[in-house]
C-alpha positions as CSV (number, residue, x, y, z in Angstrom):
1,M,0.0,0.0,0.0
2,E,2.8,2.4,0.9
3,R,4.6,1.5,-2.3
4,C,1.5,2.3,-4.3
5,K,1.2,5.7,-2.7
6,E,4.9,6.4,-3.5
7,T,4.3,5.4,-7.1
8,R,1.3,7.8,-7.3
9,L,3.4,10.6,-5.8
10,V,6.2,10.1,-8.4
11,V,3.7,10.0,-11.2
12,C,2.1,13.2,-10.0
13,L,5.5,15.0,-9.8
14,L,6.4,13.9,-13.3
15,L,3.1,15.1,-14.7
16,F,3.4,18.4,-13.0
17,L,7.0,18.9,-14.3
18,T,5.8,18.1,-17.8
19,L,2.9,20.5,-17.3
20,G,5.3,23.3,-16.2
21,V,7.7,22.7,-19.1
22,D,4.9,22.7,-21.7
23,L,3.3,25.9,-20.2
24,G,6.6,27.6,-20.1
25,F,7.2,26.8,-23.7
26,A,3.7,28.0,-24.7
27,F,4.0,31.2,-22.7
28,G,7.4,31.9,-24.0
29,Q,6.0,32.4,-27.5
30,N,4.5,35.8,-26.5
31,K,7.0,38.6,-27.1
32,D,6.1,41.9,-25.4
33,T,8.2,45.0,-25.9
34,E,7.6,48.4,-24.4
35,F,9.8,51.5,-24.3
36,T,9.7,55.3,-24.2
37,F,11.8,57.5,-26.4
38,L,12.3,61.1,-27.4
39,L,11.5,62.1,-31.0
40,P,13.5,65.2,-31.9
41,P,11.8,68.1,-33.8
42,G,11.7,67.6,-37.6
43,A,12.9,64.0,-37.3
44,T,11.5,60.6,-38.2
45,E,12.6,57.4,-36.4
46,C,11.8,53.8,-37.3
47,F,12.0,50.6,-35.3
48,F,11.9,47.0,-36.6
49,Q,9.9,44.1,-35.1
50,T,10.5,40.5,-36.2
51,T,7.3,38.3,-36.4
52,P,6.7,34.7,-37.3
53,K,4.3,33.6,-40.0
54,N,0.6,33.3,-39.1
55,G,1.0,35.0,-35.8
56,S,-0.4,38.3,-34.5
57,M,1.0,41.7,-33.6
58,E,-0.5,44.6,-31.7
59,V,1.2,48.0,-31.7
60,E,0.1,50.7,-29.3
61,Y,1.6,54.2,-29.0
62,Q,0.9,57.3,-26.9
63,V,2.5,60.8,-27.0
64,I,2.9,61.7,-23.3
65,A,4.9,64.9,-23.7
66,G,5.5,67.6,-26.2
67,S,3.7,70.5,-27.8
68,G,0.4,69.5,-29.3
69,L,0.8,65.9,-28.1
70,D,0.6,64.6,-31.7
71,V,2.9,62.5,-33.9
72,G,2.7,60.7,-37.3
73,F,2.7,56.9,-37.3
74,T,3.3,54.4,-40.1
75,L,3.4,50.6,-40.1
76,I,5.0,48.9,-43.0
77,S,5.0,45.2,-43.8
78,P,8.1,43.1,-44.5
79,H,7.3,43.4,-48.3
80,G,7.2,47.2,-48.2
81,Y,3.4,47.7,-48.1
82,R,2.0,50.5,-45.9
83,L,-0.5,48.9,-43.6
84,V,-1.3,51.8,-41.3
85,S,-0.8,55.6,-41.6
86,D,-1.8,58.0,-38.9
87,F,-1.2,61.8,-39.2
88,R,-0.8,64.0,-36.1
89,K,-2.5,61.7,-33.6
90,S,-1.9,61.5,-29.8
91,D,-2.4,57.7,-29.5
92,G,-3.4,54.7,-31.4
93,I,-3.8,50.9,-31.3
94,H,-3.3,48.8,-34.4
95,T,-3.4,45.0,-34.8
96,V,-2.0,42.8,-37.6
97,D,-3.5,39.3,-37.8
98,P,-2.1,37.1,-39.4
99,T,1.4,38.4,-39.6
100,E,4.0,37.7,-42.3
101,E,7.4,36.3,-41.6
102,G,10.0,39.0,-41.5
103,D,10.6,42.5,-40.0
104,Y,7.8,45.0,-39.7
105,R,8.8,48.6,-39.8
106,I,7.2,50.9,-37.1
107,C,7.9,54.6,-37.9
108,F,7.1,57.8,-36.0
109,D,7.2,61.2,-37.8
110,N,7.7,64.6,-36.2
111,S,8.7,66.4,-39.3
112,F,5.8,68.9,-39.1
113,S,7.2,70.3,-35.8
114,H,10.4,72.2,-36.1
115,I,10.6,73.4,-32.4
116,S,9.1,70.9,-30.0
117,E,10.4,67.3,-29.4
118,K,7.9,64.6,-28.5
119,M,8.1,61.9,-25.8
120,V,6.4,58.7,-27.2
121,Y,5.5,55.5,-25.3
122,V,5.4,52.4,-27.5
123,E,4.2,48.8,-26.7
124,V,4.5,45.9,-29.2
125,I,2.9,42.6,-28.4
126,V,3.7,39.6,-30.7
127,D,2.0,36.3,-30.4
128,G,3.3,33.2,-32.1
129,P,1.2,30.9,-34.3
130,E,-1.3,28.6,-32.7
131,E,0.1,25.2,-31.9
132,D,-0.8,22.1,-33.9
133,D,-3.0,19.3,-32.8
134,E,0.1,17.3,-31.8
135,N,0.3,19.0,-28.5
136,D,-3.3,18.3,-27.8
137,E,-2.7,14.6,-28.6
138,D,0.3,14.6,-26.2
139,W,-1.9,16.1,-23.5
140,A,-4.6,13.6,-24.2
141,A,-2.0,10.8,-23.7
142,L,-0.9,12.4,-20.4
143,A,-4.4,12.6,-19.2
144,E,-5.1,8.9,-19.6
145,P,-4.3,7.9,-16.0
146,E,-6.8,10.4,-14.6
147,D,-8.8,7.6,-13.0
148,L,-5.8,6.8,-11.0
149,L,-4.8,10.4,-10.1
150,E,-8.4,11.8,-9.9
151,Y,-7.9,15.0,-11.8
152,K,-7.7,16.3,-15.3
153,L,-4.5,17.8,-16.6
154,E,-6.4,19.5,-19.4
155,D,-8.5,21.5,-16.9
156,I,-5.3,22.5,-15.1
157,R,-3.7,23.6,-18.3
158,D,-6.7,25.7,-19.4
159,T,-7.0,27.3,-15.9
160,M,-3.3,28.2,-15.8
161,D,-3.5,29.5,-19.4
162,A,-6.5,31.7,-18.5
163,V,-4.7,33.0,-15.4
164,H,-1.6,33.9,-17.4
165,K,-3.6,35.7,-20.1
166,N,-5.5,37.7,-17.4
167,L,-2.3,38.7,-15.7
168,E,-0.7,39.8,-19.0
169,R,-3.8,41.8,-19.8
170,S,-3.7,43.4,-16.3
171,R,-0.1,44.3,-16.8
172,Q,-0.8,45.9,-20.2
173,L,-3.7,47.9,-18.7
174,Q,-1.5,49.1,-15.8
175,T,1.2,50.2,-18.2
176,T,-1.3,52.0,-20.4
177,L,-2.8,53.8,-17.4
178,R,0.7,54.8,-16.3
179,A,1.3,56.3,-19.7
180,F,-2.0,58.2,-19.5
181,E,-1.0,59.4,-16.0
182,A,2.3,60.7,-17.3
183,R,0.6,62.6,-20.2
184,D,-2.0,64.1,-17.8
185,R,0.8,65.1,-15.4
186,Y,2.6,66.8,-18.2
187,L,-0.5,68.7,-19.3
188,L,-1.2,69.8,-15.7
189,E,2.4,71.0,-15.2
190,D,2.3,72.9,-18.5
191,N,-1.0,74.5,-17.7
192,L,0.1,75.4,-14.3
193,W,3.1,77.2,-15.7
194,R,0.9,79.1,-18.2
195,V,-1.6,80.1,-15.6
196,S,1.1,81.2,-13.2
197,F,2.9,83.2,-15.9
198,W,-0.2,85.0,-17.2
199,S,-1.5,85.6,-13.7
200,S,1.8,87.3,-12.8
201,V,1.5,89.4,-16.0
202,S,-2.1,90.4,-15.2
203,L,-1.1,91.3,-11.6
204,L,1.8,93.4,-12.9
205,V,-0.5,95.2,-15.3
206,M,-3.1,95.9,-12.6
207,V,-0.5,97.3,-10.3
208,S,0.9,99.5,-13.0
209,V,-2.5,100.8,-14.0
210,A,-3.3,101.5,-10.3
211,L,-0.1,103.4,-9.8
212,T,-0.6,105.4,-13.0
213,Q,-4.2,106.4,-11.9
214,I,-3.0,107.5,-8.5
215,Y,-0.2,109.5,-10.0
216,T,-2.5,111.1,-12.6
217,L,-5.1,112.1,-9.9
218,R,-2.5,113.6,-7.7
219,R,-1.2,115.6,-10.6
220,L,-4.6,117.0,-11.3
221,F,-5.2,118.2,-7.8
222,S,-1.8,119.5,-7.0
223,D,-1.7,123.1,-8.4
224,K,1.7,124.7,-7.7
225,H,0.7,128.1,-9.2
226,R,-0.3,130.6,-6.5
227,V,-2.9,133.3,-7.1
228,C,-2.1,136.7,-5.6
229,T,-5.0,138.7,-4.2
């Protein structure tokens, strides 16, 4: 009886190790890239993203600082076809499904602005092609001793896959919210500077007008000429 329990324990450990390796391989196919860069005035910068065939790619960008908070965006396929073209937008999300094998070109254009540089946040999510039915057959073969172990490996795999996707989506939403927060903070600081500057100018004008009026009134009622009687 004890030897049977030990055998069950060893089988469970081997199955969970196989489960971890398979899930790690499946999750490793997702390639997420996010970065923030400064786009100089009058310049255009391009980045390249390698994708597999029959996968999917999602590109999201936001202008979080700079005059106008706008930028030009272009997405070009590996064969040179222009897939997306945005002109003077503050943010955008574009998806390519399915993808071609090769390097996609992601370009940002600030040539219309000759004074202000732009700070741009970019996130690129690349998902690999869906797995073939061979992996499902392997999982079916592993799930054969479920009467002995009293659980289903397929259910565990689906649950862990759903948890992983939800965590990745939560991380992406948090990153997007942080980018929005940075852009709003920049707008608040810029507006605060403008309000403070023009308030100071208005106060200076009001004080100058008041002093001028006082001086003018005093000049009107101060007659230095004496009348002899």
